[in-house]
C-alpha positions as CSV (number, residue, x, y, z in Angstrom):
1,M,-24.3,14.9,64.0
2,Q,-20.4,15.0,62.6
3,R,-20.8,11.1,61.8
4,S,-23.8,12.0,59.4
5,S,-21.9,14.8,58.0
6,N,-18.7,12.4,56.9
7,D,-21.5,9.9,55.2
8,F,-23.0,12.6,53.3
9,W,-19.5,13.7,52.2
10,V,-18.2,10.1,51.2
11,G,-21.5,9.3,49.7
12,L,-21.5,12.3,47.3
13,F,-17.9,11.3,46.7
14,V,-18.7,7.5,46.1
15,L,-21.6,9.1,43.6
16,I,-19.1,11.5,41.3
17,G,-16.7,8.6,40.7
18,A,-19.3,6.7,39.6
19,A,-20.6,9.0,37.4
20,A,-16.8,9.6,36.4
21,L,-16.3,6.1,35.6
22,L,-19.6,5.7,33.7
23,F,-18.7,9.1,31.1
24,L,-15.5,7.4,30.7
25,S,-16.9,4.0,29.6
26,L,-19.4,5.6,27.5
27,Q,-17.4,8.0,26.0
28,S,-14.8,5.1,24.8
29,A,-16.9,2.8,23.5
30,N,-17.7,5.9,21.3
31,L,-21.6,5.6,22.9
32,L,-21.7,9.2,24.0
33,S,-20.0,12.6,22.0
34,L,-20.5,15.4,23.6
35,N,-20.6,17.7,20.8
36,F,-21.7,21.6,21.4
37,Q,-20.7,22.5,17.4
38,S,-23.1,22.7,15.4
39,N,-23.3,20.5,12.4
40,Y,-24.6,19.7,8.9
41,Q,-25.5,16.4,6.9
42,V,-24.0,14.5,4.3
43,T,-24.9,11.3,3.1
44,A,-23.0,8.2,1.1
45,K,-23.6,4.9,-0.2
46,F,-21.4,2.0,0.7
47,D,-21.4,-1.5,-1.0
48,N,-20.1,-3.2,2.7
49,I,-19.6,-0.5,5.4
50,G,-17.9,-3.3,7.4
51,G,-18.1,-3.2,11.6
52,I,-19.2,0.6,11.3
53,K,-21.4,1.8,14.1
54,P,-23.2,5.0,14.5
55,K,-21.4,7.2,16.7
56,A,-18.3,6.2,14.7
57,P,-15.6,9.6,13.8
58,V,-15.2,11.0,10.6
59,K,-11.5,11.8,10.2
60,S,-9.2,13.7,8.3
61,A,-5.6,13.6,8.4
62,G,-6.3,11.8,11.7
63,V,-8.5,14.6,13.5
64,V,-12.2,14.1,14.1
65,V,-14.3,16.5,11.7
66,G,-17.7,14.4,12.2
67,R,-19.5,11.1,13.6
68,V,-22.0,9.0,12.1
69,D,-25.4,10.1,12.5
70,G,-26.9,7.0,11.0
71,I,-27.0,3.8,9.2
72,A,-29.7,2.2,6.2
73,F,-30.1,0.0,3.9
74,D,-31.3,1.6,0.4
75,D,-33.2,-1.5,-1.0
76,K,-33.5,0.2,-4.7
77,S,-29.1,0.2,-4.9
78,F,-28.8,-2.5,-2.5
79,Q,-26.1,-0.5,-0.7
80,A,-26.0,0.9,3.0
81,R,-26.6,4.7,2.7
82,V,-24.6,6.4,6.1
83,T,-25.5,10.1,7.1
84,L,-22.7,11.7,8.7
85,A,-22.9,14.5,11.0
86,M,-20.3,16.6,9.8
87,D,-18.7,19.7,11.8
88,K,-19.2,23.0,10.3
89,R,-16.0,24.4,11.1
90,Y,-14.6,22.1,8.7
91,N,-15.5,22.6,5.2
92,F,-14.5,19.7,2.6
93,P,-15.0,20.5,-1.4
94,K,-18.0,18.9,-3.2
95,D,-15.5,16.2,-4.6
96,S,-14.4,15.1,-1.5
97,S,-14.1,10.8,-0.8
98,L,-14.5,8.7,1.3
99,K,-13.3,5.7,2.7
100,I,-14.0,2.8,5.6
101,L,-10.5,2.6,7.3
102,T,-9.2,0.5,10.5
103,S,-7.1,2.0,13.5
104,G,-4.8,-0.2,13.4
105,L,-4.3,-4.3,12.4
106,L,-7.6,-5.2,14.5
107,G,-8.5,-1.4,15.9
108,E,-12.7,0.6,15.8
109,Q,-13.2,1.3,12.3
110,Y,-14.3,5.1,10.6
111,I,-14.8,7.0,7.7
112,G,-11.7,8.9,6.6
113,I,-12.5,11.9,3.8
114,E,-10.4,13.1,1.4
115,A,-10.6,16.7,0.4
116,G,-11.1,17.2,-3.3
117,A,-10.2,19.9,-5.3
118,D,-14.0,21.7,-6.1
119,D,-14.5,25.3,-5.5
120,K,-17.6,24.1,-4.3
121,N,-17.7,22.9,-0.5
122,L,-20.4,20.6,0.9
123,A,-23.6,21.7,2.2
124,A,-26.6,20.3,4.4
125,G,-27.7,17.4,2.2
126,D,-25.2,16.4,-0.3
127,V,-24.4,13.0,-1.2
128,I,-20.7,12.3,-1.7
129,S,-20.5,9.6,-4.5
130,T,-16.6,8.5,-4.4
131,T,-16.3,6.1,-1.9
132,Q,-14.9,3.2,-1.0
133,S,-16.3,0.3,0.8
134,A,-14.6,-1.7,4.1
135,V,-11.3,-3.7,3.6
136,V,-13.0,-7.1,4.8
137,L,-10.2,-9.3,6.1
138,E,-11.8,-12.9,5.0
139,N,-12.2,-11.7,1.7
140,L,-8.5,-10.9,1.2
141,I,-7.5,-14.0,3.2
142,S,-9.4,-16.4,0.7
143,Q,-8.1,-14.3,-2.1
144,F,-4.8,-14.3,-0.9
145,L,-5.3,-18.4,-0.6
146,Y,-6.7,-18.8,-3.8
147,S,-4.0,-17.5,-6.0
148,K,-1.2,-19.4,-3.9
149,A,-3.1,-22.4,-4.7
150,S,-3.6,-20.8,-8.0
151,D,0.3,-20.1,-8.6
152,G,1.1,-23.8,-6.8
153,K,-1.2,-26.0,-9.1
154,D,0.1,-24.3,-12.3
155,A,4.1,-23.5,-11.2
156,V,7.1,-25.6,-13.0
157,P,10.4,-25.1,-12.0
158,K,12.4,-24.1,-15.0
159,D,15.2,-26.9,-14.6
160,A,12.1,-29.3,-14.8
161,I,10.9,-27.8,-17.4
162,A,14.8,-28.1,-19.6
163,K,14.8,-31.7,-17.9
164,D,11.6,-32.5,-19.7
165,A,12.2,-31.0,-22.9
166,N,15.7,-32.7,-23.2
167,V,13.8,-35.7,-23.2
168,K,11.1,-35.6,-25.2
169,D,13.9,-34.0,-27.6
170,A,15.8,-37.6,-26.8
171,N,12.0,-39.6,-27.5
172,V,11.2,-37.5,-30.9
173,K,14.6,-38.5,-32.3
174,D,14.6,-42.4,-31.0
175,T,10.5,-42.2,-32.7
176,I,11.6,-40.9,-36.1
177,A,14.5,-43.4,-36.2
178,K,12.0,-46.2,-35.5
179,D,9.3,-45.1,-38.0
180,S,11.0,-44.3,-40.2
181,P,12.8,-46.9,-42.8
182,A,16.5,-45.8,-43.7
183,K,16.6,-44.6,-46.9
184,D,19.8,-44.7,-48.9
185,T,20.7,-41.4,-50.3
186,T,23.3,-42.4,-52.4
187,I,23.4,-42.1,-56.0
188,K,24.0,-44.6,-58.5
189,A,25.4,-44.5,-62.0
190,P,23.1,-46.2,-64.5
191,A,23.8,-49.6,-65.1
192,G,25.6,-50.2,-68.3
193,K,27.9,-47.2,-68.3
């Protein structure tokens, strides 16, 4: 009897530990969010959402104020339509703006909301029109490389320009001297006087 009682408690402890481990792994991967606060939904359109996924955080000043509820493609504007579930405790002006940001250099992506100055607040069903798309690292690298390539191709050191100008000046003088016959510029008095 004593042994079956110990087996029961050990089994229960292992089950609670496995459930806690599952909960922590889902919570850290943003696959599970336990939020018992009511929320309101707003939408926004982005040209490029990068790696934003459903359940990604919406932050303002580093504080999570909502979550990404859904992502869809708008085939009329050819943009990503993102639905945000904003916590009702936080009210933002209607002219607020959204940016897709990254935590650290290669961290998770999230949506940052910056408050505007409008007197009216966002309500359920509103559309946030001022958005900034995700920065794509590959695009930044290619822009940097192309700008460096064009700078290197066109750039000529100042010393080389000055030396080249002196050589061209000397060449011009030599060419003028060779091509034009020497003219006698002395004035001669008329003969017979």
